[in-house]
C-alpha positions in Angstrom: -224.3 185.3 -23.2 -226.3 185.8 -26.4 -226.1 183.4 -29.4 -225.3 184.8 -32.8 -229.0 184.5 -33.7 -230.0 186.4 -30.5 -227.6 189.2 -31.3 -228.7 189.4 -34.9 -232.4 189.6 -34.0 -231.7 192.3 -31.4 -229.9 194.4 -34.0 -232.6 193.9 -36.6 -235.4 194.8 -34.2 -233.7 198.1 -33.3 -233.1 198.9 -37.0 -236.8 198.1 -37.9 -238.3 200.1 -34.9 -236.1 203.1 -35.7 -236.8 202.9 -39.5 -233.2 202.4 -40.4 -233.9 201.4 -44.1 -232.1 202.6 -47.3 -231.1 206.2 -47.0 -232.0 206.3 -43.2 -228.8 204.7 -42.0 -227.2 204.5 -38.5 -223.6 204.4 -37.5 -222.0 201.2 -36.3 -221.0 202.9 -33.0 -224.5 204.2 -32.3 -226.1 200.8 -33.1 -223.7 199.1 -30.8 -224.7 201.5 -28.0 -228.4 201.2 -28.6 -228.4 197.4 -28.5 -226.4 197.1 -25.3 -224.6 194.1 -26.7 -221.0 193.3 -25.8 -218.7 194.3 -28.7 -217.8 190.6 -29.5 -221.5 189.6 -29.5 -222.4 192.6 -31.7 -219.6 191.8 -34.2 -220.8 188.2 -34.6 -224.4 189.3 -35.1 -223.3 192.1 -37.5 -221.2 189.7 -39.5 -224.1 187.2 -39.8 -226.4 190.0 -41.0 -224.0 191.1 -43.7 -223.3 187.6 -44.9 -227.0 186.8 -45.1 -227.6 190.0 -47.0 -230.1 191.2 -44.3 -228.3 194.5 -43.8 -225.9 196.6 -45.9 -223.4 199.2 -44.9 -220.2 201.1 -45.6 -217.8 199.0 -43.6 -216.6 198.4 -40.0 -215.4 200.8 -37.3 -217.5 203.2 -35.2 -218.1 205.5 -38.2 -219.3 202.7 -40.5 -223.0 202.8 -41.4 -225.8 200.2 -41.5 -229.3 199.9 -43.0 -231.9 197.2 -43.5 -232.4 195.5 -46.8 -235.8 194.3 -48.0 -234.8 190.7 -47.1 -233.9 192.0 -43.6 -237.3 193.5 -43.1 -238.9 190.2 -44.3 -236.7 188.1 -42.0 -237.5 190.1 -38.8 -241.2 190.3 -39.6 -241.4 186.5 -39.9 -239.4 186.1 -36.7 -241.6 188.4 -34.6 -244.8 186.7 -35.7 -243.6 183.6 -33.9 -242.4 185.2 -30.7 -244.1 186.4 -27.6 -245.4 189.9 -28.4 -243.5 191.9 -25.8 -241.6 195.1 -26.4 -237.9 195.1 -27.1 -237.2 197.0 -23.8 -239.1 194.4 -21.8 -237.2 191.6 -23.5 -233.9 193.2 -22.7 -234.8 194.0 -19.1 -235.8 190.4 -18.4 -232.6 189.0 -20.0 -230.5 191.5 -17.9 -232.3 190.5 -14.7 -231.5 186.9 -15.2 -228.0 187.3 -16.5 -227.0 189.6 -13.6 -228.6 187.5 -10.8 -226.1 186.7 -8.1 -226.7 184.5 -5.0 -230.5 184.7 -5.6 -230.3 188.5 -5.6 -231.4 190.5 -8.6 -229.9 193.8 -9.8 -231.3 197.0 -8.4 -233.6 199.3 -10.4 -230.7 201.8 -10.9 -228.4 199.0 -12.2 -231.0 197.8 -14.6 -231.7 201.3 -15.9 -228.0 201.9 -16.5 -227.3 198.4 -17.9 -230.2 198.4 -20.4 -230.0 202.2 -21.1 -233.6 203.1 -20.5 -235.4 205.8 -18.5 -237.0 205.4 -15.1 -240.5 205.8 -16.7 -239.6 203.1 -19.3 -238.4 200.9 -16.4 -241.8 201.2 -14.6 -243.7 200.5 -17.8 -241.5 197.4 -18.6 -241.9 196.0 -15.1 -245.7 195.9 -15.4 -245.6 194.7 -19.0 -243.5 191.7 -17.9 -245.9 191.1 -15.0 -248.8 191.0 -17.4 -247.2 188.1 -19.2 -246.4 186.4 -15.8 -242.7 186.7 -16.6 -241.9 188.5 -13.3 -243.4 188.9 -9.9 -243.4 192.5 -8.7 -242.3 193.2 -5.1 -241.5 196.6 -3.5 -243.9 199.5 -4.0 -245.2 201.4 -7.0 -242.4 204.0 -6.8 -239.6 201.4 -6.6 -240.9 198.1 -8.2 -238.6 195.1 -7.9 -239.3 192.6 -10.6 -238.4 189.0 -9.8 -238.2 186.6 -12.8 -240.6 183.7 -12.6 -240.1 180.1 -13.9 -242.2 181.1 -16.9 -240.0 184.2 -17.5 -236.7 182.1 -17.2 -238.1 179.6 -19.7 -239.1 182.3 -22.1 -235.5 183.6 -22.1 -234.1 180.1 -22.6 -236.4 179.6 -25.5 -235.6 183.0 -27.0 -239.2 184.1 -26.5 -240.4 181.8 -29.2 -243.9 180.5 -28.8 -243.1 177.6 -31.1 -239.6 176.1 -31.6 -240.5 175.4 -35.2 -240.5 179.1 -35.9 -236.7 179.4 -35.9 -236.5 176.7 -38.5 -239.5 177.6 -40.6 -238.4 181.2 -41.1 -235.3 179.9 -43.0 -237.5 179.2 -46.0 -238.5 182.9 -46.2 -234.9 184.0 -46.3 -234.1 181.9 -49.3 -236.4 184.1 -51.3 -233.4 186.4 -51.2 -230.0 186.0 -52.9 -228.9 182.3 -52.6 -225.1 182.2 -52.1 -222.9 179.8 -50.2 -222.1 182.5 -47.5 -225.8 183.3 -47.2 -226.9 179.7 -46.6 -224.0 179.0 -44.3 -224.6 182.1 -42.2 -228.3 181.4 -41.8 -227.7 177.7 -41.0 -225.1 178.5 -38.3 -227.2 181.2 -36.6 -230.5 179.2 -36.7 -228.7 176.0 -35.5 -227.2 177.9 -32.6 -230.6 179.2 -31.5 -232.3 175.9 -31.9 -229.7 174.0 -29.8 -230.0 176.6 -27.0 -233.8 176.3 -27.0 -234.0 172.5 -27.2 -231.6 172.1 -24.3 -234.1 174.0 -22.0 -237.0 171.6 -22.7 -238.2 168.8 -20.4 -238.8 165.3 -21.7 -242.6 166.0 -21.8 -242.1 169.3 -23.6 -239.8 167.6 -26.2 -242.6 165.1 -26.9 -245.1 167.9 -27.5 -242.7 169.8 -29.7 -242.1 166.7 -31.9 -245.8 166.2 -32.2 -246.3 169.8 -33.2 -243.5 169.9 -35.7 -244.7 166.7 -37.3 -248.2 168.2 -37.7 -246.8 171.3 -39.4 -244.5 169.1 -41.6 -247.4 167.0 -42.9 -249.4 170.2 -43.5 -246.6 171.8 -45.5 -246.0 168.9 -47.9 -249.7 167.7 -48.3 -250.5 169.8 -51.3 -247.8 168.0 -53.3 -248.9 164.5 -52.4 -251.5 162.2 -53.7 -254.0 160.6 -51.3 -252.0 157.4 -51.2 -248.7 159.2 -50.7 -250.2 161.4 -48.0 -251.6 158.3 -46.2 -248.1 156.6 -46.3 -246.4 159.8 -45.1 -248.9 160.3 -42.2 -248.4 156.7 -41.2 -244.7 157.2 -41.0 -245.1 160.3 -38.8 -247.3 158.3 -36.5 -244.7 155.6 -36.3 -242.1 158.1 -35.3 -244.3 159.4 -32.5 -244.9 155.9 -31.3 -241.2 155.1 -31.3 -240.2 158.1 -29.1 -242.9 157.1 -26.6 -240.9 153.9 -25.8 -238.6 154.0 -22.7 -235.6 153.3 -25.0 -236.3 154.5 -28.5 -234.2 152.8 -31.2 -231.8 155.3 -32.9 -231.6 153.3 -36.2 -235.4 153.2 -36.5 -235.7 156.9 -35.9 -232.9 157.6 -38.4 -234.7 155.6 -41.1 -238.1 157.3 -40.4 -236.5 160.8 -40.4 -234.9 160.1 -43.7 -238.3 159.0 -45.1 -240.0 162.1 -43.8 -237.3 164.2 -45.4 -237.9 162.4 -48.7 -234.3 161.2 -48.7 -235.4 157.6 -48.9 -238.5 155.9 -50.4 -241.4 155.7 -48.0 -242.4 152.2 -48.9 -240.2 151.0 -51.7 -243.1 151.5 -54.2 -243.9 155.2 -54.2 -242.3 157.4 -56.9 -242.4 161.1 -56.3 -240.8 161.9 -59.6 -239.7 165.5 -60.2 -241.6 166.6 -57.1 -238.9 165.0 -54.9 -236.6 168.0 -54.9 -239.5 170.4 -54.1 -240.6 168.2 -51.3 -237.0 168.0 -49.9 -236.8 171.8 -49.9 -240.2 172.1 -48.1 -239.5 169.4 -45.5 -235.8 170.5 -44.9 -236.3 173.1 -42.1 -238.7 170.8 -40.2 -236.3 167.8 -40.5 -233.5 169.8 -39.1 -235.5 170.8 -36.1 -236.8 167.2 -35.6 -233.2 166.1 -35.7 -232.3 168.4 -32.8 -235.4 167.3 -30.8 -234.7 163.6 -31.4 -231.1 163.9 -30.4 -232.1 165.5 -27.1 -234.7 162.8 -26.5 -232.2 160.0 -27.1 -229.6 161.7 -24.8 -232.2 162.0 -22.0 -233.3 158.4 -22.5 -229.7 157.2 -22.1 -229.2 158.9 -18.8 
């Protein structure tokens, strides 16, 4: 089952690779067939893309047309920079192998070829591409390779092939260079939130700690240019305190909440620092990172309570 964000990304990747921009449109029915998505998954992804102004078109139905907007090109370009650089066919084959596994048995070559709608030659190429990334182990022979997903491959799928979880949140900032409407913001927030929840749930406690550390480093880097030396020192100190708190066997939720509010510039860091008119700009810059940190901290607290 794909999230709304997964489906939307798959649609955008096909459109970009096929050059479906402006006058070079594609029919709804053809795009549905190309992506291999279930109709319900496709409709949700398609609806998100329309609401977010990432694609335009002539309406629904199999004869409706679709094409990428400039914002859609920007969105998928930012997304792909933060993902494992494998081909779209390789990504789809790995997802299919894992989704179709039954009783430890993986689907046959013929079933994969038919299910993903690729040729035999493409299948061979994809198998060895996935093996190069250690996402599968190849058994069988060179004429009939049988790819078996590895632990690394399964984790890549659960994390939506993102090399850094912060990518899903950071890219939201790029989209708001486009038209800002209530529907646009809501669609983006829903899709990105869905993707982040799925990715975070796949992480171990150790991986969660590493992600928090990385996101905090990126957050401090993003807002530093707007802070004085004193403000940056206070801000960095707060980030360190948050890291120290999550290292405890039983982190204190109220303390984490207060620190997260401070890092998001929603409360004063020390009671004495005045950010003035910069406050709103800082809130906008920090927002995507705070959202991601919230998901990570919630998962950490849930694990600690078990």
